[in-house]
ROSE-286742 format. One line per 10 residues: their letters; for each residue x, y, z of N, C-alpha, C. Coordinates in Angstrom, 1 decimal, decimal comma, padded with zeros to 4 digits. Layout:
BEGIN
a) X Y Z X Y Z X Y Z; ...
END
This chain:
BEGIN
mirllilsav) 070,8 271,6 -004,0 070,7 272,9 -003,1 072,2 273,4 -002,7; 072,8 272,4 -002,8 074,5 272,6 -002,1 075,1 273,6 -002,9; 074,9 273,3 -004,5 075,6 274,0 -005,3 075,1 275,5 -005,4; 073,9 275,7 -005,2 073,2 277,1 -004,9 074,0 277,8 -003,7; 074,0 277,0 -002,7 074,4 277,8 -001,5 075,6 278,2 -001,6; 076,6 277,5 -002,3 078,0 277,6 -002,5 078,3 278,7 -003,5; 077,4 278,9 -004,7 077,2 280,0 -005,5 077,1 281,3 -004,6; 075,8 281,1 -003,9 075,7 282,4 -002,8 076,9 283,0 -002,1; 077,5 282,0 -001,5 078,3 282,2 -000,4 079,6 282,8 -001,4; 080,0 282,6 -002,7 080,8 283,2 -003,5 080,4 284,4 -003,6
ivcalgaslr) 079,1 284,7 -004,2 079,0 286,2 -004,3 079,0 287,1 -003,3; 078,3 286,8 -002,1 078,6 287,3 -000,7 079,9 287,6 -000,5; 081,0 286,4 -000,4 082,2 286,8 000,1 082,9 287,8 -001,3; 082,7 287,3 -002,2 083,7 288,6 -003,3 083,3 290,0 -003,1; 081,6 290,3 -002,6 081,3 291,6 -002,5 081,8 292,1 -001,3; 081,9 291,2 000,0 082,5 291,4 001,2 084,0 292,1 000,9; 084,5 290,9 000,1 086,2 291,3 000,0 086,3 293,1 -000,7; 085,4 292,9 -002,0 085,7 294,3 -002,4 085,3 295,4 -001,5; 083,9 295,3 -000,7 083,8 296,4 000,5 084,8 296,7 001,2; 085,6 295,6 001,6 086,7 295,8 002,9 087,9 296,7 002,1
netssffegr) 088,1 295,9 000,7 089,2 296,8 000,2 089,1 298,5 -000,1; 087,6 298,6 -000,2 087,3 300,1 -000,6 087,3 300,7 000,8; 086,9 300,5 001,9 086,7 301,1 003,1 087,8 300,9 004,1; 088,6 300,2 004,3 089,6 299,7 005,6 090,7 301,0 005,2; 091,0 301,4 006,8 091,9 302,4 006,5 093,3 301,8 006,5; 093,5 300,5 006,6 094,8 299,7 006,0 094,6 299,2 004,8; 095,5 298,4 004,2 095,4 297,6 003,2 095,0 298,7 001,8; 095,6 299,9 002,0 095,4 301,0 000,9 096,6 300,8 000,0; 096,7 299,8 -000,5 098,1 299,7 -001,2 097,7 298,6 -002,0; 096,4 302,7 -006,9 097,2 302,6 -007,7 098,3 303,2 -007,5
iiggypvnig) 099,3 303,0 -008,3 100,4 303,8 -008,0 099,9 305,4 -008,0; 099,8 306,0 -007,3 099,9 307,4 -007,4 100,9 308,2 -007,8; 101,0 309,1 -008,9 101,9 310,0 -009,2 103,0 309,1 -010,2; 102,6 308,1 -010,8 103,6 306,8 -011,4 103,5 307,4 -013,1; 103,8 306,2 -013,6 103,9 306,2 -015,3 103,6 304,7 -015,6; 102,9 304,6 -016,9 102,8 303,6 -017,5 103,9 302,7 -017,6; 104,0 301,5 -017,6 105,2 300,5 -017,9 104,9 299,4 -018,7; 105,7 298,7 -019,3 105,5 297,5 -020,0 105,9 296,3 -019,2; 105,4 295,4 -019,2 105,7 294,1 -018,6 107,2 293,5 -019,0; 107,3 294,0 -020,0 108,7 293,6 -020,6 109,9 294,0 -019,6
nipyqvsvrt) 109,4 295,3 -018,9 110,5 295,9 -018,1 110,3 295,5 -016,5; 109,1 294,7 -016,4 108,8 294,4 -015,0 108,5 292,8 -014,9; 109,0 292,1 -015,4 108,7 290,6 -016,1 108,0 289,6 -014,8; 108,6 290,5 -013,6 108,2 289,3 -012,6 106,9 289,8 -012,0; 106,4 290,6 -012,1 105,1 291,2 -011,8 104,0 290,5 -012,2; 102,7 290,2 -011,5 101,7 289,3 -011,7 100,6 290,2 -011,3; 099,3 289,9 -011,7 098,3 290,0 -011,0 097,6 288,9 -010,3; 097,3 289,2 -009,1 096,8 288,2 -008,4 095,1 288,4 -008,5; 094,2 287,3 -008,8 093,1 287,5 -009,0 092,3 286,6 -008,5; 090,8 287,4 -007,7 090,1 286,5 -007,0 088,7 286,6 -007,7
ygshscggsi) 088,0 285,5 -007,9 086,7 285,7 -008,6 086,7 286,1 -009,8; 088,2 286,0 -010,9 088,3 286,5 -011,9 088,8 287,9 -012,3; 088,6 288,4 -011,1 089,1 289,9 -011,0 090,5 290,2 -010,4; 090,9 291,3 -010,9 092,4 291,8 -010,3 091,9 292,2 -008,6; 092,7 291,8 -007,6 092,5 292,1 -006,4 094,1 292,7 -005,7; 095,0 291,8 -006,2 096,3 292,4 -005,8 097,5 292,1 -006,7; 098,6 292,6 -006,3 099,7 292,2 -007,1 100,4 291,0 -006,5; 101,5 290,7 -007,2 102,4 289,6 -006,6 103,6 289,9 -007,5; 104,6 288,9 -006,8 105,7 288,7 -007,7 106,4 287,1 -007,8; 106,8 287,0 -009,0 107,5 285,3 -009,5 108,5 285,1 -008,7
lnentvvtaa) 108,8 284,0 -008,0 109,9 283,9 -007,3 110,5 282,8 -008,1; 109,9 281,7 -008,3 110,2 280,6 -009,2 108,9 280,1 -010,2; 109,3 279,0 -010,8 108,7 278,6 -012,0 107,3 278,3 -011,4; 107,0 278,1 -010,3 105,9 277,7 -009,7 105,1 278,5 -008,5; 105,9 279,6 -008,0 105,7 280,3 -006,7 105,8 281,7 -007,3; 104,5 282,4 -006,6 104,4 283,5 -006,8 104,4 284,2 -005,0; 104,9 285,4 -004,7 105,0 285,8 -003,6 103,7 287,1 -003,2; 103,1 287,4 -002,3 102,2 288,2 -002,2 101,8 288,7 -000,5; 101,0 289,6 -000,5 100,6 289,7 000,7 099,6 288,8 001,6; 099,8 288,5 002,7 099,1 287,9 003,5 097,6 288,3 003,6
hctsdfltmi) 097,5 289,7 003,8 096,0 290,0 003,4 095,1 290,1 002,4; 096,1 289,8 001,5 095,5 289,3 000,2 094,6 288,1 000,1; 095,1 287,1 001,2 094,6 285,7 001,3 093,8 285,0 002,4; 094,0 286,4 003,3 093,3 286,1 004,5 091,9 286,0 004,7; 091,4 286,2 003,9 089,4 286,3 004,4 089,4 284,9 004,1; 088,8 284,4 005,4 088,8 282,9 005,7 087,5 282,5 004,6; 086,4 283,0 004,3 085,6 282,7 003,7 085,8 282,2 002,2; 086,6 283,2 001,8 087,4 283,2 000,3 088,4 281,9 000,5; 089,2 281,5 001,6 090,1 280,3 001,5 089,3 279,1 001,9; 088,2 279,3 002,2 087,5 277,7 002,4 087,2 277,6 001,0
ldlllnvfsv) 086,6 278,5 000,3 085,8 278,6 -001,0 087,1 278,1 -002,0; 088,1 278,6 -001,6 089,1 278,2 -002,8 089,5 277,0 -002,4; 089,4 276,1 -001,3 089,4 274,6 -001,4 088,5 273,9 -002,5; 087,1 274,5 -002,6 086,4 273,8 -003,5 086,2 274,4 -004,9; 086,5 275,6 -005,2 086,1 276,3 -006,4 087,3 276,8 -006,9; 088,7 277,1 -006,2 089,8 277,4 -007,0 089,5 278,9 -007,3; 089,2 279,6 -006,4 088,7 281,1 -006,5 090,2 282,3 -007,1; 091,2 281,6 -006,7 092,8 282,4 -006,8 093,3 281,9 -008,3; 093,6 282,9 -008,9 094,6 283,0 -009,8 095,5 283,8 -010,2; 096,3 283,5 -010,9 097,3 284,8 -011,2 097,7 285,2 -012,9
rvkssyhasg) 097,4 286,5 -013,5 097,8 286,6 -014,7 099,2 286,9 -014,8; 100,1 286,4 -015,7 101,4 286,8 -016,5 101,6 287,1 -017,5; 102,6 287,9 -017,7 103,1 288,2 -019,2 102,1 289,0 -019,8; 101,4 289,7 -019,2 100,7 291,1 -019,7 100,8 292,2 -018,8; 101,0 293,4 -019,4 100,8 294,5 -018,9 099,4 295,3 -018,6; 098,4 294,2 -018,9 096,9 294,6 -018,7 096,5 293,7 -017,5; 095,9 294,1 -016,6 095,4 293,1 -015,6 094,2 292,0 -016,2; 093,5 292,9 -017,1 092,0 292,4 -017,4 092,4 291,4 -018,6; 093,6 291,2 -019,6 093,7 290,7 -020,6 094,9 290,6 -021,0; 095,3 289,7 -022,1 096,6 289,2 -022,5 097,0 288,1 -021,5
gqvirvakii) 098,3 288,1 -022,1 099,0 286,8 -021,2 098,5 285,5 -020,9; 098,7 285,3 -019,8 098,2 283,4 -019,3 097,9 283,7 -017,9; 096,3 283,3 -017,8 095,9 283,1 -016,4 096,2 281,4 -015,8; 096,8 281,2 -014,7 097,4 280,3 -014,1 096,7 280,1 -012,8; 095,8 278,9 -012,3 095,1 278,9 -011,2 096,3 278,7 -010,0; 095,9 278,9 -009,0 096,5 278,8 -007,9 096,2 277,8 -007,2; 097,0 276,5 -006,9 096,9 275,1 -006,5 096,8 275,2 -004,9; 097,4 276,2 -004,2 097,7 276,0 -002,9 098,4 277,5 -002,2; 097,7 277,7 -001,2 098,1 279,4 -000,8 098,7 278,8 000,7; 099,9 279,2 000,8 100,7 279,3 002,0 100,8 280,6 002,6
qnpqynsqtv) 100,2 281,0 003,8 100,2 282,2 004,3 100,9 281,8 005,5; 101,8 283,2 005,9 102,6 283,0 006,9 101,7 282,9 008,4; 101,7 281,9 009,1 101,1 281,6 010,3 101,2 282,5 011,3; 102,2 283,4 011,2 102,4 284,3 012,2 101,9 285,8 011,8; 101,1 285,8 010,8 100,5 287,0 010,1 099,3 287,5 011,1; 099,4 288,8 011,4 098,4 289,5 012,4 097,8 290,6 011,9; 096,8 290,7 011,7 095,7 291,3 010,8 095,7 292,8 011,6; 095,7 292,8 012,7 095,7 293,8 013,6 096,9 294,8 013,5; 098,0 294,2 013,4 099,3 294,9 013,6 099,8 295,0 012,2; 099,4 294,2 011,4 099,8 293,9 010,0 101,3 293,6 009,7
dydisllkle) 101,4 292,6 010,9 103,1 292,1 010,7 103,0 290,8 010,0; 104,3 290,3 009,6 104,3 289,1 008,9 103,6 289,0 007,9; 103,3 290,2 007,0 102,3 290,2 006,0 102,7 289,5 004,8; 102,8 288,3 004,4 103,3 287,6 003,3 102,5 286,4 003,1; 102,5 286,0 002,1 101,7 284,6 001,6 102,4 284,2 000,0; 102,8 282,7 000,2 103,4 282,4 -001,2 102,3 281,7 -001,9; 102,0 281,7 -003,4 101,1 281,0 -003,8 101,8 279,8 -005,0; 101,3 278,9 -004,6 101,6 277,6 -005,3 100,8 277,5 -006,8; 101,5 277,3 -007,9 100,8 277,4 -009,1 100,4 276,1 -009,6; 099,3 275,7 -010,4 098,9 274,7 -010,6 099,5 274,2 -011,7
kaltfgdgvq) 100,4 275,0 -012,7 101,0 274,8 -013,9 102,4 275,7 -014,0; 103,5 275,1 -014,2 104,7 275,6 -013,8 104,8 276,8 -015,1; 105,2 277,8 -014,6 105,7 278,8 -015,6 107,0 278,6 -016,6; 106,5 279,1 -017,7 107,9 278,9 -018,9 108,3 280,3 -018,9; 109,6 280,4 -018,6 110,4 282,1 -018,3 110,9 282,2 -019,8; 110,9 283,6 -020,4 111,0 284,2 -021,4 110,5 285,8 -021,3; 110,4 286,5 -022,2 110,0 287,7 -022,4 108,8 287,9 -021,5; 108,9 288,8 -020,6 107,7 289,2 -020,0 107,1 288,2 -018,6; 108,0 287,2 -018,7 107,8 285,9 -017,6 109,3 285,9 -016,7; 109,6 286,4 -015,7 111,1 286,0 -015,5 110,7 286,2 -014,0
pipllnsgdv) 111,4 285,4 -013,1 111,7 285,3 -011,5 112,7 286,8 -011,3; 112,2 287,3 -009,9 112,7 288,1 -009,2 113,6 287,7 -008,1; 115,0 288,0 -008,1 115,6 287,4 -007,0 115,3 288,2 -005,7; 116,0 287,7 -004,4 115,4 288,1 -003,0 116,7 288,7 -002,6; 116,5 290,1 -001,7 117,6 290,6 -001,3 118,3 289,6 -000,2; 119,6 289,5 -000,1 120,2 288,7 001,0 119,6 289,0 002,3; 119,4 287,9 003,2 118,9 287,8 004,6 120,0 289,0 005,2; 119,1 289,7 005,9 120,3 290,6 006,9 120,6 292,0 006,1; 120,8 292,0 004,9 121,0 293,4 003,7 120,0 294,2 004,3; 120,5 295,6 003,9 120,0 296,6 004,3 119,8 297,8 003,0
vpdgdlitvs) 118,5 298,3 002,5 118,6 299,3 001,8 118,9 300,7 002,2; 119,8 301,4 001,8 120,2 302,9 002,3 119,2 303,4 002,3; 119,0 304,4 003,3 117,9 305,5 003,5 118,2 306,2 002,2; 117,1 306,7 001,3 117,1 307,4 000,4 117,3 307,0 -000,9; 117,7 305,6 -000,9 117,8 304,9 -002,0 116,2 304,9 -002,6; 116,6 304,8 -004,2 115,1 304,7 -004,9 114,7 303,4 -004,9; 113,7 302,9 -004,8 112,7 302,0 -004,6 111,5 301,7 -005,8; 111,6 300,9 -006,8 110,7 300,8 -007,7 109,8 299,6 -007,2; 108,5 300,5 -007,3 107,2 300,0 -006,9 106,1 299,8 -007,9; 105,5 298,8 -008,4 104,6 298,9 -009,2 103,3 298,0 -009,1
gwgrlsengp) 102,3 298,2 -010,1 100,9 297,9 -009,9 099,6 298,2 -010,2; 098,7 297,6 -010,2 097,6 298,0 -010,9 096,4 298,7 -010,1; 097,1 299,4 -008,8 096,0 299,9 -008,0 095,4 301,4 -008,3; 094,6 302,1 -007,8 093,8 303,3 -008,2 094,7 304,3 -008,3; 094,7 305,3 -009,3 095,5 306,4 -009,6 095,2 307,6 -008,7; 094,3 307,2 -008,1 093,9 308,2 -006,8 093,6 307,7 -005,7; 093,1 308,2 -004,6 092,4 307,5 -003,5 090,9 307,1 -003,9; 090,4 307,9 -004,5 088,9 307,6 -005,1 088,8 307,5 -006,6; 090,0 307,5 -007,3 090,0 307,4 -008,6 090,1 306,0 -009,4; 090,0 305,7 -010,8 089,9 304,9 -011,2 091,2 303,5 -011,0
ipsqlqaiki) 090,8 302,4 -011,6 091,9 301,5 -011,7 092,4 301,3 -013,0; 093,9 301,6 -013,3 094,3 301,9 -014,6 094,4 300,5 -015,3; 094,2 300,3 -016,9 094,3 299,0 -017,3 095,8 298,8 -017,2; 096,6 299,7 -017,6 097,9 299,0 -018,0 098,5 299,4 -016,6; 099,7 298,1 -016,3 100,7 298,5 -015,1 101,3 299,8 -014,9; 101,3 300,1 -014,1 102,0 301,6 -013,6 103,1 301,0 -012,6; 104,0 302,0 -012,5 105,4 302,2 -011,5 105,5 303,4 -011,2; 106,3 303,2 -010,1 106,9 304,6 -009,7 108,4 304,4 -008,8; 109,3 305,2 -009,1 110,5 305,3 -007,9 110,1 306,3 -006,7; 110,4 305,7 -005,6 110,4 306,8 -004,2 111,4 305,9 -003,3
pkmndvvcqn) 111,5 307,1 -002,4 113,0 306,8 -001,8 112,3 306,0 -000,6; 113,7 305,0 -000,1 113,4 304,1 001,3 113,4 305,2 002,3; 112,8 305,2 003,4 112,8 306,0 004,3 113,4 305,7 005,5; 114,0 306,4 006,3 114,9 305,8 007,6 113,8 305,4 008,6; 114,2 304,2 009,2 113,5 303,1 010,1 112,9 304,3 011,1; 113,7 305,1 011,9 113,1 305,8 012,7 112,0 306,7 012,6; 112,2 307,4 011,5 111,2 308,4 010,8 110,0 307,7 010,7; 109,9 306,2 010,1 108,5 305,6 009,8 108,1 305,0 011,3; 109,2 304,8 012,3 108,5 304,4 013,5 107,7 305,5 014,3; 108,2 306,6 013,9 107,8 307,7 014,6 106,0 308,3 014,1
almvtdapmt) 106,5 307,8 012,8 104,9 308,3 011,8 103,9 307,2 012,3; 104,4 306,0 012,6 103,4 304,9 012,8 102,8 304,7 014,5; 103,5 305,2 015,1 103,5 305,4 016,8 102,1 305,7 016,9; 101,5 306,3 016,1 099,9 306,9 016,5 098,8 305,7 016,2; 099,4 304,8 015,2 098,6 303,6 014,9 098,2 302,3 015,6; 097,7 301,6 015,2 097,7 300,2 015,6 098,5 299,0 015,0; 099,3 300,0 014,1 099,9 299,0 013,3 101,8 299,3 013,2; 102,1 299,4 014,3 103,7 300,1 014,5 104,6 299,2 013,4; 105,8 300,1 013,8 107,1 299,5 013,0 107,5 298,4 013,7; 108,0 297,2 012,9 108,6 295,9 013,5 109,6 295,8 012,4
drklcagtls) 110,6 294,6 013,0 111,5 294,3 011,9 111,5 293,7 010,9; 110,0 293,4 010,7 109,7 292,8 009,2 108,8 293,8 008,7; 109,1 295,2 008,7 108,6 296,4 008,0 109,7 297,2 007,4; 109,3 297,7 006,5 110,4 298,9 005,9 109,2 299,8 005,4; 109,7 301,2 005,2 108,7 302,4 004,7 109,6 302,8 003,4; 108,6 303,4 002,6 109,1 304,0 001,5 108,2 305,2 000,9; 108,4 306,4 000,6 108,0 307,4 000,2 108,6 308,7 001,0; 107,9 309,7 000,8 108,1 310,9 001,6 106,9 311,3 002,6; 107,4 311,9 004,0 106,2 312,3 004,6 105,2 313,5 004,1; 105,6 313,9 002,8 104,9 315,0 002,3 103,6 314,6 001,4
ggnntcygds) 103,8 313,3 001,1 102,9 312,4 000,5 102,7 312,6 -000,8; 101,8 312,4 -001,7 101,4 312,6 -003,1 101,7 311,5 -004,2; 103,0 311,0 -003,6 103,5 309,4 -004,7 103,5 308,7 -003,7; 102,7 307,1 -004,1 102,9 306,0 -003,5 101,9 305,0 -004,0; 101,7 304,1 -003,5 100,6 302,9 -003,5 099,1 303,6 -003,5; 098,5 302,8 -003,7 097,0 302,7 -003,6 096,3 301,2 -003,7; 094,7 301,5 -003,2 094,0 300,3 -003,6 094,2 299,6 -004,5; 094,5 298,2 -004,4 095,0 297,2 -005,6 096,4 296,8 -006,0; 097,4 297,5 -005,5 098,6 297,5 -005,4 099,1 296,6 -004,1; 098,3 296,3 -003,1 099,0 295,0 -002,0 099,4 294,1 -002,7
ggpavwngvl) 100,5 293,7 -002,0 101,2 292,5 -002,4 102,1 292,4 -003,7; 102,1 293,7 -004,0 103,0 294,0 -005,3 104,6 294,1 -005,1; 105,4 294,2 -005,9 106,8 294,0 -005,8 107,8 295,5 -005,4; 108,3 295,8 -004,1 109,2 296,8 -004,2 110,7 296,3 -004,1; 111,1 297,1 -005,7 112,6 296,6 -006,0 113,6 297,3 -005,6; 114,5 296,9 -005,8 116,0 298,0 -005,3 117,5 297,1 -006,0; 117,7 297,7 -007,1 118,7 297,2 -007,8 118,4 295,9 -008,2; 117,4 295,8 -008,6 117,3 294,4 -009,4 116,5 293,1 -008,4; 116,4 293,6 -007,2 116,3 292,4 -006,5 115,0 293,1 -005,4; 114,2 291,9 -004,9 112,9 292,1 -004,4 113,3 292,7 -002,7
vgivsysing) 112,7 293,7 -002,5 113,5 294,2 -001,1 111,9 294,2 -000,1; 110,8 294,2 -000,8 109,8 294,6 -000,1 108,3 294,2 -001,0; 107,3 294,1 -000,1 106,0 293,3 -000,4 105,1 294,6 000,1; 104,4 295,4 -001,0 103,2 296,2 -000,4 102,5 295,9 000,4; 102,1 296,3 001,5 101,6 296,0 002,7 100,4 296,8 003,2; 100,5 297,9 003,6 099,5 299,1 004,0 100,3 300,4 004,1; 099,0 301,6 004,1 099,2 302,7 004,2 098,1 303,0 005,5; 098,1 304,5 006,0 097,4 304,6 006,9 096,4 305,9 006,6; 094,7 305,5 006,8 094,0 306,7 006,6 093,8 306,8 005,2; 094,2 306,3 004,2 094,3 306,6 002,7 095,4 306,2 002,0
cartnyptvy) 095,6 306,9 000,8 096,5 306,9 000,0 097,5 307,7 -000,3; 098,8 307,8 000,0 099,9 308,8 -000,2 099,6 310,1 000,5; 098,9 309,7 001,8 098,7 310,9 002,3 100,0 311,6 003,0; 099,9 312,8 003,3 100,9 313,6 004,1 101,1 313,0 005,6; 102,3 312,8 006,1 102,7 312,5 007,3 102,7 311,0 007,3; 101,9 310,0 006,5 102,0 308,7 006,6 102,6 307,8 005,6; 103,5 307,2 005,8 104,3 306,6 004,9 103,3 305,5 004,6; 103,9 304,9 003,4 103,3 303,2 002,9 104,5 302,3 003,6; 103,7 301,4 003,8 104,5 300,4 004,6 104,7 299,0 003,7; 105,8 298,3 003,7 106,3 297,2 003,1 106,4 295,7 003,8
tkvanpeimi) 106,4 294,7 003,7 107,0 293,6 004,3 108,4 293,6 003,6; 109,4 293,4 004,8 111,1 293,4 004,6 111,3 291,8 004,5; 111,5 291,6 003,2 112,0 290,2 002,5 113,0 289,9 003,1; 114,0 290,6 003,3 115,4 290,1 004,1 115,5 290,3 005,4; 114,3 290,3 006,0 114,3 290,3 007,5 114,7 288,4 007,8; 115,7 288,3 008,7 115,6 287,1 008,8 114,5 285,7 008,6; 113,6 286,4 009,7 112,5 285,5 009,9 111,8 285,2 008,9; 111,7 286,4 008,0 110,7 286,2 006,7 111,5 285,3 005,8; 112,9 285,5 005,5 113,8 285,0 004,4 113,7 283,3 005,0; 113,6 282,8 006,0 113,8 281,7 006,6 112,4 280,8 006,4
winnnl) 111,1 281,6 006,6 109,9 281,3 006,0 109,9 281,0 004,6; 110,4 282,0 003,9 109,9 281,7 002,5 111,0 280,8 001,8; 112,3 280,6 002,4 113,0 279,5 001,8 112,5 278,0 002,3; 111,8 277,9 003,6 111,3 276,8 004,0 110,1 276,2 003,3; 109,4 277,3 002,5 108,5 277,0 001,7 108,3 276,9 000,1; 109,5 277,3 -000,3 110,0 277,4 -001,9 110,1 276,0 -002,2
END
């Protein structure tokens, strides 16, 4: 009976997580307007998986740690069940989210305790892997932008993931990437003022207010990279994917608070 109840809870939780990702106005973060890319060019990218299916992106920080978004790990029932059933895993060394490479179970989830699901602030989690990674072709860590450093406005950031190809479109089998400009913080702040998730020092924005090119469902938690270093984690967009007048928001890893938390938990 206990085993049956656990199985039923897993099914309900999985369906609930899927429904949340498809309908929420936040967390809508494929790369829309992007291009296929080989994992050899983005060897730090991983597919974060729940219940055996791709759910979010992530980035390799060291041989046993992946960084992703907190909203990818914050479902309460999923976290409880993960303690019993290890529902979280990552696929590494593959350009395809559903095949190839190596799948490794997540041994421990460290979610930032200040994560706020309403304002989507401190949106970052670390995943400790059950087995250490062996670095080589297609598997490499990504260094972090130095604490306090700033990406110049307009500089191109590379974002990658297996998110939807359009707001209601299909999920691609192969990894996608796109280069989008870093947005000015004041412009981003003004665009987010009408939302319940305003700009903070832990966030940065990328893309343009004209929309059309950015992240979508399934890209959440994935990397935003500038000059070979990780500068952001795909966090959320507003009212859909790559919409006009709404930028995509990323967790700013170079924020001193975020950087201290990462280093304390590595």
